[in-house]
Biopython code that builds the backbone (N, CA, C, O; Angstrom):
import numpy as np
from Bio.PDB.StructureBuilder import StructureBuilder

atoms = [
    (1, "MET", "N", (-60.397, -34.684, 58.858)),
    (1, "MET", "CA", (-59.441, -34.517, 58.768)),
    (1, "MET", "C", (-58.814, -35.052, 60.512)),
    (1, "MET", "O", (-59.327, -35.041, 61.631)),
    (2, "GLN", "N", (-57.832, -35.364, 60.111)),
    (2, "GLN", "CA", (-57.334, -36.138, 62.323)),
    (2, "GLN", "C", (-55.919, -35.091, 61.595)),
    (2, "GLN", "O", (-55.248, -34.981, 60.570)),
    (3, "GLU", "N", (-56.096, -34.477, 62.997)),
    (3, "GLU", "CA", (-54.795, -33.184, 62.803)),
    (3, "GLU", "C", (-53.684, -33.939, 63.883)),
    (3, "GLU", "O", (-53.981, -34.694, 64.809)),
    (4, "THR", "N", (-52.297, -33.489, 63.461)),
    (4, "THR", "CA", (-51.342, -34.457, 65.163)),
    (4, "THR", "C", (-50.571, -32.925, 65.102)),
    (4, "THR", "O", (-50.525, -31.907, 64.412)),
    (5, "LYS", "N", (-50.062, -33.472, 66.216)),
    (5, "LYS", "CA", (-48.928, -32.806, 66.946)),
    (5, "LYS", "C", (-48.076, -32.712, 66.908)),
    (5, "LYS", "O", (-47.576, -33.664, 67.507)),
    (6, "LEU", "N", (-46.806, -31.604, 66.255)),
    (6, "LEU", "CA", (-45.440, -32.672, 66.325)),
    (6, "LEU", "C", (-44.985, -31.434, 67.550)),
    (6, "LEU", "O", (-45.440, -30.332, 67.855)),
    (7, "VAL", "N", (-43.830, -32.298, 68.039)),
    (7, "VAL", "CA", (-43.051, -30.539, 69.686)),
    (7, "VAL", "C", (-42.052, -31.173, 69.115)),
    (7, "VAL", "O", (-42.178, -31.897, 68.128)),
    (8, "GLN", "N", (-40.606, -30.849, 69.925)),
    (8, "GLN", "CA", (-39.398, -30.497, 69.762)),
    (8, "GLN", "C", (-38.978, -31.177, 71.120)),
    (8, "GLN", "O", (-39.242, -30.411, 72.047)),
    (9, "VAL", "N", (-38.630, -31.902, 71.386)),
    (9, "VAL", "CA", (-37.903, -33.063, 72.221)),
    (9, "VAL", "C", (-36.336, -32.779, 71.872)),
    (9, "VAL", "O", (-35.794, -32.715, 70.769)),
    (10, "GLU", "N", (-35.513, -32.555, 73.837)),
    (10, "GLU", "CA", (-34.635, -33.226, 74.756)),
    (10, "GLU", "C", (-34.293, -34.322, 74.925)),
    (10, "GLU", "O", (-34.632, -34.739, 76.033)),
    (11, "VAL", "N", (-33.368, -35.525, 73.891)),
    (11, "VAL", "CA", (-33.727, -36.715, 74.807)),
    (11, "VAL", "C", (-32.924, -36.746, 76.253)),
    (11, "VAL", "O", (-31.722, -36.771, 76.515)),
    (12, "TRP", "N", (-33.926, -36.735, 76.949)),
    (12, "TRP", "CA", (-32.691, -36.981, 78.062)),
    (12, "TRP", "C", (-31.628, -38.510, 78.375)),
    (12, "TRP", "O", (-30.410, -38.585, 78.532)),
    (13, "ASN", "N", (-32.798, -39.697, 78.375)),
    (13, "ASN", "CA", (-32.609, -40.896, 78.239)),
    (13, "ASN", "C", (-33.573, -41.552, 77.798)),
    (13, "ASN", "O", (-34.695, -41.080, 77.616)),
    (14, "PHE", "N", (-33.019, -43.476, 77.437)),
    (14, "PHE", "CA", (-33.795, -44.065, 77.041)),
    (14, "PHE", "C", (-34.111, -45.243, 78.659)),
    (14, "PHE", "O", (-33.541, -45.416, 79.736)),
    (15, "VAL", "N", (-35.376, -45.820, 77.939)),
    (15, "VAL", "CA", (-35.859, -47.026, 78.686)),
    (15, "VAL", "C", (-36.286, -48.454, 77.659)),
    (15, "VAL", "O", (-37.112, -48.810, 76.818)),
    (16, "ILE", "N", (-34.688, -49.099, 78.653)),
    (16, "ILE", "CA", (-34.499, -50.311, 77.650)),
    (16, "ILE", "C", (-35.232, -51.726, 78.640)),
    (16, "ILE", "O", (-35.639, -51.241, 79.695)),
    (17, "GLY", "N", (-35.395, -52.660, 78.613)),
    (17, "GLY", "CA", (-35.281, -54.483, 79.651)),
    (17, "GLY", "C", (-36.236, -54.567, 79.052)),
    (17, "GLY", "O", (-36.681, -54.543, 77.904)),
    (18, "ASN", "N", (-36.689, -54.751, 80.794)),
    (18, "ASN", "CA", (-38.216, -55.144, 81.114)),
    (18, "ASN", "C", (-39.135, -54.305, 80.804)),
    (18, "ASN", "O", (-39.978, -54.576, 79.948)),
    (19, "GLU", "N", (-39.105, -53.017, 81.537)),
    (19, "GLU", "CA", (-39.591, -51.143, 81.152)),
    (19, "GLU", "C", (-39.848, -51.256, 80.441)),
    (19, "GLU", "O", (-41.049, -51.403, 80.211)),
    (20, "LYS", "N", (-38.324, -51.296, 78.910)),
    (20, "LYS", "CA", (-38.866, -50.967, 77.498)),
    (20, "LYS", "C", (-40.480, -51.857, 76.939)),
    (20, "LYS", "O", (-41.481, -51.477, 76.332)),
    (21, "GLN", "N", (-39.977, -53.352, 77.608)),
    (21, "GLN", "CA", (-41.186, -54.792, 77.147)),
    (21, "GLN", "C", (-42.632, -54.328, 77.831)),
    (21, "GLN", "O", (-43.701, -54.380, 77.222)),
    (22, "ARG", "N", (-42.446, -53.764, 79.502)),
    (22, "ARG", "CA", (-43.435, -53.268, 79.811)),
    (22, "ARG", "C", (-44.497, -52.438, 79.694)),
    (22, "ARG", "O", (-45.613, -52.617, 80.179)),
    (23, "ILE", "N", (-43.879, -50.920, 78.605)),
    (23, "ILE", "CA", (-44.572, -50.162, 78.145)),
    (23, "ILE", "C", (-44.807, -50.187, 76.626)),
    (23, "ILE", "O", (-45.595, -49.370, 76.150)),
    (24, "LEU", "N", (-44.035, -51.264, 75.659)),
    (24, "LEU", "CA", (-44.538, -51.265, 74.443)),
    (24, "LEU", "C", (-45.835, -52.349, 74.427)),
    (24, "LEU", "O", (-46.485, -52.575, 73.406)),
    (25, "GLU", "N", (-46.097, -52.983, 75.744)),
    (25, "GLU", "CA", (-46.937, -54.112, 76.093)),
    (25, "GLU", "C", (-49.045, -53.595, 76.336)),
    (25, "GLU", "O", (-50.189, -53.882, 75.985)),
    (26, "GLN", "N", (-48.159, -52.633, 77.239)),
    (26, "GLN", "CA", (-48.658, -51.282, 77.547)),
    (26, "GLN", "C", (-49.965, -50.961, 75.805)),
    (26, "GLN", "O", (-51.022, -51.497, 75.473)),
    (27, "ALA", "N", (-49.036, -49.766, 75.116)),
    (27, "ALA", "CA", (-49.353, -49.678, 74.767)),
    (27, "ALA", "C", (-49.610, -50.294, 73.417)),
    (27, "ALA", "O", (-49.303, -49.598, 72.450)),
    (28, "ARG", "N", (-50.310, -51.918, 73.110)),
    (28, "ARG", "CA", (-50.459, -52.235, 72.341)),
    (28, "ARG", "C", (-51.884, -52.353, 72.343)),
    (28, "ARG", "O", (-52.773, -52.182, 71.509)),
    (29, "ILE", "N", (-51.775, -52.960, 74.440)),
    (29, "ILE", "CA", (-53.465, -52.920, 74.980)),
    (29, "ILE", "C", (-53.773, -51.193, 74.492)),
    (29, "ILE", "O", (-54.487, -50.763, 73.586)),
    (30, "GLN", "N", (-53.207, -50.709, 75.156)),
    (30, "GLN", "CA", (-54.313, -49.784, 74.258)),
    (30, "GLN", "C", (-54.532, -48.909, 73.092)),
    (30, "GLN", "O", (-54.793, -47.708, 73.030)),
    (31, "GLY", "N", (-54.317, -50.051, 71.936)),
    (31, "GLY", "CA", (-54.813, -49.558, 70.404)),
    (31, "GLY", "C", (-53.629, -48.526, 69.730)),
    (31, "GLY", "O", (-53.622, -48.193, 68.545)),
    (32, "VAL", "N", (-52.791, -48.165, 70.587)),
    (32, "VAL", "CA", (-51.711, -47.209, 70.240)),
    (32, "VAL", "C", (-51.318, -47.574, 68.291)),
    (32, "VAL", "O", (-50.675, -48.624, 68.266)),
    (33, "ALA", "N", (-51.480, -47.148, 67.164)),
    (33, "ALA", "CA", (-51.540, -48.180, 66.339)),
    (33, "ALA", "C", (-49.934, -48.036, 65.918)),
    (33, "ALA", "O", (-49.415, -48.952, 65.280)),
    (34, "PHE", "N", (-49.409, -47.235, 66.175)),
    (34, "PHE", "CA", (-47.556, -47.512, 65.412)),
    (34, "PHE", "C", (-47.077, -48.665, 65.812)),
    (34, "PHE", "O", (-46.353, -49.419, 65.162)),
    (35, "ILE", "N", (-47.450, -48.798, 66.811)),
    (35, "ILE", "CA", (-46.831, -50.350, 67.627)),
    (35, "ILE", "C", (-46.204, -51.727, 66.464)),
    (35, "ILE", "O", (-46.563, -52.228, 65.399)),
    (36, "PRO", "N", (-45.309, -51.863, 67.261)),
    (36, "PRO", "CA", (-44.588, -52.889, 65.292)),
    (36, "PRO", "C", (-44.841, -53.823, 66.157)),
    (36, "PRO", "O", (-44.910, -53.747, 67.384)),
    (37, "PRO", "N", (-45.006, -54.905, 65.305)),
    (37, "PRO", "CA", (-44.560, -56.221, 65.947)),
    (37, "PRO", "C", (-43.740, -56.437, 66.588)),
    (37, "PRO", "O", (-42.684, -55.824, 66.433)),
    (38, "GLU", "N", (-43.952, -57.875, 68.069)),
    (38, "GLU", "CA", (-43.349, -57.827, 68.507)),
    (38, "GLU", "C", (-42.034, -58.761, 68.467)),
    (38, "GLU", "O", (-41.659, -59.076, 69.596)),
    (39, "ASN", "N", (-41.220, -59.292, 67.366)),
    (39, "ASN", "CA", (-40.522, -59.599, 66.953)),
    (39, "ASN", "C", (-39.849, -58.205, 66.483)),
    (39, "ASN", "O", (-38.668, -58.418, 66.211)),
    (40, "GLU", "N", (-40.196, -56.890, 66.301)),
    (40, "GLU", "CA", (-39.552, -55.687, 65.842)),
    (40, "GLU", "C", (-38.820, -54.883, 66.332)),
    (40, "GLU", "O", (-37.992, -54.091, 65.881)),
    (41, "TRP", "N", (-39.522, -55.379, 68.222)),
    (41, "TRP", "CA", (-39.053, -54.600, 68.995)),
    (41, "TRP", "C", (-38.233, -54.329, 69.313)),
    (41, "TRP", "O", (-38.114, -53.263, 69.917)),
    (42, "GLN", "N", (-36.863, -55.429, 68.999)),
    (42, "GLN", "CA", (-35.712, -55.317, 69.278)),
    (42, "GLN", "C", (-34.448, -54.113, 69.036)),
    (42, "GLN", "O", (-33.385, -53.908, 69.621)),
    (43, "GLN", "N", (-35.288, -53.301, 67.622)),
    (43, "GLN", "CA", (-34.664, -52.753, 66.954)),
    (43, "GLN", "C", (-35.041, -51.299, 66.628)),
    (43, "GLN", "O", (-34.374, -50.533, 65.931)),
    (44, "TRP", "N", (-36.487, -50.968, 67.380)),
    (44, "TRP", "CA", (-36.993, -50.205, 68.233)),
    (44, "TRP", "C", (-36.343, -49.050, 69.754)),
    (44, "TRP", "O", (-36.327, -49.401, 70.934)),
    (45, "GLN", "N", (-35.898, -47.745, 69.222)),
    (45, "GLN", "CA", (-35.322, -47.363, 71.081)),
    (45, "GLN", "C", (-37.516, -47.060, 71.732)),
    (45, "GLN", "O", (-38.688, -47.134, 71.361)),
    (46, "ILE", "N", (-36.878, -46.825, 72.532)),
    (46, "ILE", "CA", (-38.353, -46.107, 73.918)),
    (46, "ILE", "C", (-36.756, -44.501, 74.224)),
    (46, "ILE", "O", (-35.559, -44.715, 74.415)),
    (47, "GLY", "N", (-37.475, -43.105, 74.144)),
    (47, "GLY", "CA", (-36.536, -42.687, 74.810)),
    (47, "GLY", "C", (-37.837, -41.839, 75.751)),
    (47, "GLY", "O", (-39.036, -42.021, 75.543)),
    (48, "THR", "N", (-37.220, -40.822, 76.889)),
    (48, "THR", "CA", (-38.333, -40.605, 77.253)),
    (48, "THR", "C", (-36.935, -38.439, 77.065)),
    (48, "THR", "O", (-35.748, -38.112, 77.043)),
    (49, "GLY", "N", (-38.251, -37.827, 77.001)),
    (49, "GLY", "CA", (-37.262, -36.309, 76.347)),
    (49, "GLY", "C", (-38.678, -35.188, 78.131)),
    (49, "GLY", "O", (-39.427, -35.611, 79.012)),
    (50, "GLY", "N", (-38.066, -33.322, 77.507)),
    (50, "GLY", "CA", (-38.528, -32.944, 77.352)),
    (50, "GLY", "C", (-38.864, -32.243, 75.956)),
    (50, "GLY", "O", (-38.275, -32.272, 74.876)),
    (51, "ALA", "N", (-40.160, -31.530, 76.428)),
    (51, "ALA", "CA", (-40.636, -30.429, 75.157)),
    (51, "ALA", "C", (-40.955, -29.203, 75.842)),
    (51, "ALA", "O", (-41.718, -29.100, 76.802)),
    (52, "GLU", "N", (-40.316, -28.292, 75.279)),
    (52, "GLU", "CA", (-40.950, -27.228, 75.247)),
    (52, "GLU", "C", (-42.265, -26.966, 75.450)),
    (52, "GLU", "O", (-43.025, -27.358, 74.564)),
    (53, "ASN", "N", (-42.759, -26.377, 76.435)),
    (53, "ASN", "CA", (-44.260, -26.041, 77.142)),
    (53, "ASN", "C", (-44.625, -23.826, 77.689)),
    (53, "ASN", "O", (-44.235, -22.995, 78.508)),
    (54, "THR", "N", (-45.308, -23.915, 76.853)),
    (54, "THR", "CA", (-45.183, -22.478, 76.994)),
    (54, "THR", "C", (-47.294, -22.437, 77.827)),
    (54, "THR", "O", (-48.350, -22.777, 77.294)),
    (55, "GLN", "N", (-46.992, -21.841, 79.296)),
    (55, "GLN", "CA", (-48.389, -21.446, 79.772)),
    (55, "GLN", "C", (-47.851, -20.098, 79.896)),
    (55, "GLN", "O", (-46.735, -19.600, 80.043)),
    (56, "SER", "N", (-49.813, -19.427, 79.712)),
    (56, "SER", "CA", (-49.672, -18.179, 80.850)),
    (56, "SER", "C", (-50.579, -17.651, 81.689)),
    (56, "SER", "O", (-51.798, -17.483, 81.691)),
    (57, "ASN", "N", (-49.399, -17.368, 82.613)),
    (57, "ASN", "CA", (-50.110, -17.157, 83.884)),
    (57, "ASN", "C", (-51.168, -15.413, 83.830)),
    (57, "ASN", "O", (-51.001, -14.551, 82.968)),
    (58, "THR", "N", (-52.142, -15.332, 84.947)),
    (58, "THR", "CA", (-52.029, -14.190, 85.112)),
    (58, "THR", "C", (-52.294, -13.833, 86.446)),
    (58, "THR", "O", (-53.313, -14.239, 87.003)),
    (59, "LYS", "N", (-51.483, -13.119, 87.007)),
    (59, "LYS", "CA", (-51.534, -12.103, 88.457)),
    (59, "LYS", "C", (-53.144, -11.317, 87.642)),
    (59, "LYS", "O", (-53.955, -11.158, 86.730)),
    (60, "GLN", "N", (-52.425, -11.010, 89.402)),
    (60, "GLN", "CA", (-54.313, -10.605, 89.827)),
    (60, "GLN", "C", (-53.495, -9.151, 90.454)),
    (60, "GLN", "O", (-52.424, -8.918, 91.014)),
    (61, "PRO", "N", (-55.112, -8.084, 89.830)),
    (61, "PRO", "CA", (-54.475, -6.675, 89.954)),
    (61, "PRO", "C", (-53.940, -6.931, 91.610)),
    (61, "PRO", "O", (-54.146, -7.834, 92.421)),
    (62, "ASN", "N", (-52.774, -5.032, 91.665)),
    (62, "ASN", "CA", (-52.224, -5.141, 92.907)),
    (62, "ASN", "C", (-52.914, -4.479, 93.960)),
    (62, "ASN", "O", (-52.873, -3.285, 94.254)),
    (63, "THR", "N", (-53.475, -5.289, 94.427)),
    (63, "THR", "CA", (-54.596, -4.338, 95.458)),
    (63, "THR", "C", (-54.106, -2.514, 95.890)),
    (63, "THR", "O", (-54.730, -1.462, 96.026)),
    (64, "LYS", "N", (-52.585, -2.961, 95.990)),
    (64, "LYS", "CA", (-51.766, -1.786, 96.759)),
    (64, "LYS", "C", (-51.994, -0.274, 95.928)),
    (64, "LYS", "O", (-51.766, 0.660, 96.697)),
    (65, "GLN", "N", (-52.259, 0.027, 94.996)),
    (65, "GLN", "CA", (-52.418, 1.111, 93.995)),
    (65, "GLN", "C", (-53.289, 1.275, 94.278)),
    (65, "GLN", "O", (-53.885, 0.697, 95.187)),
    (66, "SER", "N", (-53.700, 2.185, 93.547)),
    (66, "SER", "CA", (-55.184, 2.881, 93.572)),
    (66, "SER", "C", (-56.287, 3.012, 92.199)),
    (66, "SER", "O", (-56.060, 2.980, 90.989)),
    (67, "GLY", "N", (-57.170, 3.122, 92.738)),
    (67, "GLY", "CA", (-58.087, 2.735, 91.986)),
    (67, "GLY", "C", (-58.106, 2.413, 90.382)),
    (67, "GLY", "O", (-57.892, 1.246, 90.052)),
    (68, "ASN", "N", (-58.348, 3.373, 89.389)),
    (68, "ASN", "CA", (-58.023, 2.740, 88.001)),
    (68, "ASN", "C", (-56.503, 2.773, 87.936)),
    (68, "ASN", "O", (-56.305, 2.898, 86.728)),
    (69, "ASN", "N", (-55.561, 2.742, 88.408)),
    (69, "ASN", "CA", (-53.858, 2.398, 88.429)),
    (69, "ASN", "C", (-53.694, 0.597, 88.231)),
    (69, "ASN", "O", (-52.983, -0.066, 87.476)),
    (70, "GLN", "N", (-54.531, 0.273, 89.102)),
    (70, "GLN", "CA", (-54.865, -1.377, 89.309)),
    (70, "GLN", "C", (-53.926, -2.058, 87.197)),
    (70, "GLN", "O", (-54.166, -1.237, 86.311)),
    (71, "ALA", "N", (-53.340, -2.935, 86.872)),
    (71, "ALA", "CA", (-53.376, -3.477, 86.457)),
    (71, "ALA", "C", (-53.680, -4.573, 86.220)),
    (71, "ALA", "O", (-54.789, -4.769, 86.718)),
    (72, "ARG", "N", (-53.172, -5.778, 85.525)),
    (72, "ARG", "CA", (-53.200, -7.309, 85.642)),
    (72, "ARG", "C", (-51.847, -7.401, 84.536)),
    (72, "ARG", "O", (-51.582, -6.643, 83.603)),
    (73, "ASN", "N", (-51.184, -8.501, 84.970)),
    (73, "ASN", "CA", (-49.885, -8.588, 84.523)),
    (73, "ASN", "C", (-49.305, -10.201, 84.032)),
    (73, "ASN", "O", (-49.008, -11.305, 84.489)),
    (74, "GLU", "N", (-49.375, -9.606, 83.066)),
    (74, "GLU", "CA", (-49.857, -11.829, 82.124)),
    (74, "GLU", "C", (-47.726, -11.816, 81.766)),
    (74, "GLU", "O", (-47.117, -11.192, 80.898)),
    (75, "LYS", "N", (-47.191, -12.748, 82.828)),
    (75, "LYS", "CA", (-45.920, -13.234, 82.725)),
    (75, "LYS", "C", (-45.930, -14.848, 82.260)),
    (75, "LYS", "O", (-46.615, -15.506, 83.044)),
    (76, "LYS", "N", (-45.315, -15.685, 81.134)),
    (76, "LYS", "CA", (-44.621, -16.330, 80.423)),
    (76, "LYS", "C", (-43.633, -17.545, 80.635)),
    (76, "LYS", "O", (-42.506, -17.601, 80.144)),
    (77, "GLU", "N", (-44.247, -18.565, 81.482)),
    (77, "GLU", "CA", (-43.434, -19.217, 82.348)),
    (77, "GLU", "C", (-43.296, -20.257, 81.260)),
    (77, "GLU", "O", (-44.193, -20.761, 80.584)),
    (78, "SER", "N", (-41.943, -20.486, 81.226)),
    (78, "SER", "CA", (-41.392, -22.225, 79.847)),
    (78, "SER", "C", (-41.014, -22.674, 80.943)),
    (78, "SER", "O", (-40.340, -22.229, 81.872)),
    (79, "SER", "N", (-41.907, -24.304, 80.564)),
    (79, "SER", "CA", (-40.752, -25.858, 81.611)),
    (79, "SER", "C", (-41.269, -26.523, 79.933)),
    (79, "SER", "O", (-41.772, -26.355, 78.822)),
    (80, "GLN", "N", (-40.464, -27.594, 81.195)),
    (80, "GLN", "CA", (-40.616, -29.235, 80.512)),
    (80, "GLN", "C", (-41.097, -29.653, 81.066)),
    (80, "GLN", "O", (-41.087, -29.803, 82.288)),
    (81, "GLN", "N", (-42.076, -30.188, 79.751)),
    (81, "GLN", "CA", (-43.247, -31.772, 79.991)),
    (81, "GLN", "C", (-42.159, -32.479, 79.968)),
    (81, "GLN", "O", (-41.104, -32.028, 79.522)),
    (82, "ALA", "N", (-42.248, -33.311, 80.301)),
    (82, "ALA", "CA", (-41.597, -35.188, 80.058)),
    (82, "ALA", "C", (-43.141, -35.905, 78.813)),
    (82, "ALA", "O", (-44.371, -35.873, 78.763)),
    (83, "ILE", "N", (-42.170, -36.370, 78.166)),
    (83, "ILE", "CA", (-42.910, -37.444, 76.977)),
    (83, "ILE", "C", (-42.074, -38.728, 76.594)),
    (83, "ILE", "O", (-41.270, -38.979, 75.697)),
    (84, "THR", "N", (-42.378, -39.131, 77.200)),
    (84, "THR", "CA", (-41.857, -40.652, 76.208)),
    (84, "THR", "C", (-42.518, -41.663, 74.046)),
    (84, "THR", "O", (-43.580, -42.058, 73.566)),
    (85, "PHE", "N", (-41.570, -41.609, 73.743)),
    (85, "PHE", "CA", (-41.763, -41.922, 72.405)),
    (85, "PHE", "C", (-40.764, -42.712, 72.593)),
    (85, "PHE", "O", (-39.877, -42.925, 73.420)),
    (86, "LEU", "N", (-41.469, -43.410, 70.762)),
    (86, "LEU", "CA", (-40.773, -44.587, 69.935)),
    (86, "LEU", "C", (-40.015, -43.732, 68.991)),
    (86, "LEU", "O", (-40.289, -42.628, 68.519)),
    (87, "ILE", "N", (-39.261, -44.308, 68.874)),
    (87, "ILE", "CA", (-38.375, -44.038, 67.926)),
    (87, "ILE", "C", (-38.040, -44.899, 66.482)),
    (87, "ILE", "O", (-37.214, -45.807, 66.394)),
    (88, "PRO", "N", (-38.739, -44.471, 65.581)),
    (88, "PRO", "CA", (-38.991, -46.115, 64.579)),
    (88, "PRO", "C", (-37.047, -46.302, 64.952)),
    (88, "PRO", "O", (-36.362, -45.743, 65.809)),
    (89, "PRO", "N", (-36.668, -47.331, 63.873)),
    (89, "PRO", "CA", (-35.212, -48.109, 63.430)),
    (89, "PRO", "C", (-34.071, -47.073, 62.115)),
    (89, "PRO", "O", (-32.936, -47.002, 61.645)),
    (90, "GLU", "N", (-35.849, -46.278, 62.062)),
    (90, "GLU", "CA", (-35.598, -46.079, 60.558)),
    (90, "GLU", "C", (-34.723, -44.450, 60.217)),
    (90, "GLU", "O", (-34.284, -43.956, 59.178)),
    (91, "ILE", "N", (-34.762, -43.899, 61.910)),
    (91, "ILE", "CA", (-34.446, -43.030, 62.480)),
    (91, "ILE", "C", (-32.996, -43.171, 62.918)),
    (91, "ILE", "O", (-32.339, -42.173, 63.214)),
    (92, "GLY", "N", (-32.608, -44.111, 62.952)),
    (92, "GLY", "CA", (-31.779, -43.943, 63.257)),
    (92, "GLY", "C", (-31.067, -44.053, 64.710)),
    (92, "GLY", "O", (-31.958, -43.944, 65.552)),
    (93, "LYS", "N", (-29.548, -44.261, 65.449)),
    (93, "LYS", "CA", (-29.535, -44.888, 66.975)),
    (93, "LYS", "C", (-28.891, -43.052, 66.735)),
    (93, "LYS", "O", (-28.046, -42.574, 65.979)),
    (94, "ILE", "N", (-30.038, -42.289, 68.086)),
    (94, "ILE", "CA", (-30.096, -40.732, 69.038)),
    (94, "ILE", "C", (-30.076, -41.143, 70.001)),
    (94, "ILE", "O", (-30.605, -42.203, 70.337)),
    (95, "HIS", "N", (-28.940, -39.782, 71.247)),
    (95, "HIS", "CA", (-28.420, -40.543, 71.852)),
    (95, "HIS", "C", (-28.344, -39.090, 72.691)),
    (95, "HIS", "O", (-28.526, -38.022, 72.106)),
    (96, "SER", "N", (-28.011, -39.181, 74.340)),
    (96, "SER", "CA", (-29.700, -38.238, 74.811)),
    (96, "SER", "C", (-28.654, -36.701, 74.386)),
    (96, "SER", "O", (-27.984, -36.215, 73.475)),
    (97, "GLY", "N", (-28.945, -36.540, 75.253)),
    (97, "GLY", "CA", (-29.065, -34.279, 75.027)),
    (97, "GLY", "C", (-29.698, -34.328, 72.271)),
    (97, "GLY", "O", (-29.618, -33.416, 71.448)),
    (98, "ALA", "N", (-30.065, -35.490, 72.137)),
    (98, "ALA", "CA", (-29.991, -34.971, 70.729)),
    (98, "ALA", "C", (-30.854, -34.422, 70.771)),
    (98, "ALA", "O", (-31.108, -34.020, 71.906)),
    (99, "LYS", "N", (-32.051, -33.951, 69.468)),
    (99, "LYS", "CA", (-33.295, -32.811, 69.255)),
    (99, "LYS", "C", (-34.515, -34.074, 68.283)),
    (99, "LYS", "O", (-34.003, -34.871, 67.497)),
    (100, "THR", "N", (-35.233, -34.070, 68.382)),
    (100, "THR", "CA", (-36.115, -34.983, 67.716)),
    (100, "THR", "C", (-37.620, -33.543, 67.810)),
    (100, "THR", "O", (-38.000, -32.634, 68.548)),
    (101, "LEU", "N", (-38.086, -34.415, 66.113)),
    (101, "LEU", "CA", (-39.543, -34.043, 66.733)),
    (101, "LEU", "C", (-40.473, -34.934, 67.137)),
    (101, "LEU", "O", (-40.679, -35.632, 66.145)),
    (102, "VAL", "N", (-41.423, -35.460, 68.378)),
    (102, "VAL", "CA", (-42.187, -36.169, 68.617)),
    (102, "VAL", "C", (-44.238, -36.197, 67.895)),
    (102, "VAL", "O", (-45.172, -36.189, 68.696)),
    (103, "GLU", "N", (-44.394, -36.218, 66.810)),
    (103, "GLU", "CA", (-46.172, -36.972, 67.129)),
    (103, "GLU", "C", (-46.476, -37.361, 68.877)),
    (103, "GLU", "O", (-46.238, -38.413, 69.470)),
    (104, "LEU", "N", (-46.958, -36.345, 69.288)),
    (104, "LEU", "CA", (-47.418, -35.945, 70.748)),
    (104, "LEU", "C", (-49.034, -37.720, 70.237)),
    (104, "LEU", "O", (-49.817, -37.513, 69.310)),
    (105, "SER", "N", (-49.079, -38.583, 70.739)),
    (105, "SER", "CA", (-50.624, -39.691, 71.371)),
    (105, "SER", "C", (-51.566, -38.753, 71.446)),
    (105, "SER", "O", (-51.471, -37.722, 72.112)),
    (106, "THR", "N", (-52.324, -39.018, 70.896)),
    (106, "THR", "CA", (-53.684, -39.322, 70.949)),
    (106, "THR", "C", (-54.477, -40.684, 71.868)),
    (106, "THR", "O", (-55.668, -40.925, 72.065)),
    (107, "VAL", "N", (-53.301, -41.354, 72.267)),
    (107, "VAL", "CA", (-53.896, -42.780, 72.701)),
    (107, "VAL", "C", (-53.124, -43.324, 73.088)),
    (107, "VAL", "O", (-52.264, -43.755, 72.320)),
    (108, "GLY", "N", (-53.048, -43.594, 74.591)),
    (108, "GLY", "CA", (-52.519, -43.410, 75.621)),
    (108, "GLY", "C", (-51.668, -42.600, 75.740)),
    (108, "GLY", "O", (-51.983, -41.533, 75.215)),
    (109, "GLY", "N", (-49.888, -42.615, 76.591)),
    (109, "GLY", "CA", (-49.104, -41.975, 76.564)),
    (109, "GLY", "C", (-47.238, -41.973, 76.016)),
    (109, "GLY", "O", (-46.119, -41.514, 76.244)),
    (110, "LEU", "N", (-48.261, -43.102, 74.940)),
    (110, "LEU", "CA", (-46.698, -43.130, 73.851)),
    (110, "LEU", "C", (-46.400, -42.646, 73.170)),
    (110, "LEU", "O", (-46.848, -43.361, 72.274)),
    (111, "SER", "N", (-45.466, -41.137, 72.199)),
    (111, "SER", "CA", (-45.555, -41.127, 71.694)),
    (111, "SER", "C", (-44.680, -41.311, 70.658)),
    (111, "SER", "O", (-43.710, -41.980, 71.010)),
    (112, "ILE", "N", (-44.651, -40.859, 69.149)),
    (112, "ILE", "CA", (-43.276, -41.313, 67.653)),
    (112, "ILE", "C", (-42.210, -40.786, 67.586)),
    (112, "ILE", "O", (-42.541, -39.601, 67.579)),
    (113, "ALA", "N", (-41.058, -40.808, 67.527)),
    (113, "ALA", "CA", (-40.393, -39.824, 66.820)),
    (113, "ALA", "C", (-40.345, -40.007, 65.539)),
    (113, "ALA", "O", (-40.042, -41.112, 65.090)),
    (114, "ARG", "N", (-40.624, -38.994, 64.765)),
    (114, "ARG", "CA", (-40.317, -38.913, 63.497)),
    (114, "ARG", "C", (-39.420, -38.268, 62.456)),
    (114, "ARG", "O", (-39.068, -38.653, 61.341)),
    (115, "TYR", "N", (-39.083, -36.867, 63.347)),
    (115, "TYR", "CA", (-37.846, -36.487, 62.469)),
    (115, "TYR", "C", (-36.442, -36.786, 63.166)),
    (115, "TYR", "O", (-36.577, -37.901, 63.671)),
    (116, "THR", "N", (-34.858, -36.201, 63.490)),
    (116, "THR", "CA", (-34.354, -35.903, 64.072)),
    (116, "THR", "C", (-34.044, -34.403, 64.038)),
    (116, "THR", "O", (-34.520, -33.657, 63.182)),
    (117, "LEU", "N", (-33.380, -34.079, 64.825)),
    (117, "LEU", "CA", (-32.813, -33.081, 63.939)),
    (117, "LEU", "C", (-31.461, -32.022, 64.379)),
    (117, "LEU", "O", (-30.899, -30.950, 64.157)),
    (118, "ASN", "N", (-31.465, -33.383, 65.246)),
    (118, "ASN", "CA", (-29.250, -32.870, 64.882)),
    (118, "ASN", "C", (-28.703, -33.999, 64.049)),
    (118, "ASN", "O", (-27.523, -33.992, 63.698)),
]
sb = StructureBuilder()
sb.init_structure("model")
sb.init_model(0)
sb.init_chain("A")
sb.init_seg("    ")
for serial, (resi, resn, name, xyz) in enumerate(atoms, 1):
    if name == "N":
        sb.init_residue(resn, " ", resi, " ")
    sb.init_atom(name, np.array(xyz, "f"), 0.0, 1.0, " ", f" {name:<3s}", serial, name[0])
structure = sb.get_structure()
């Protein structure tokens, strides 16, 4: 069984023109399974956006505290990881600021939007 990871992404902007062509060609060469036939590329969008990414950082013990009073503090930092993703025509046109659920790619750097949240 293959597991996929869906993440919520806020759309920042879109890739168009020659850059869109280059990304789709590169994904096809890398063997990304969901790339549409070249004659359908015009109907698909490519978006970039940020996915919430929570990391855990551990601070070193404070050496100014004495003996057994030393403690470790964990701090969670929230940052956004940039993601480039393909948007199928059946999802419809989406706009900057929209939220989508994106399936992260295991091959290449191009992921795919599966659902819109707005």
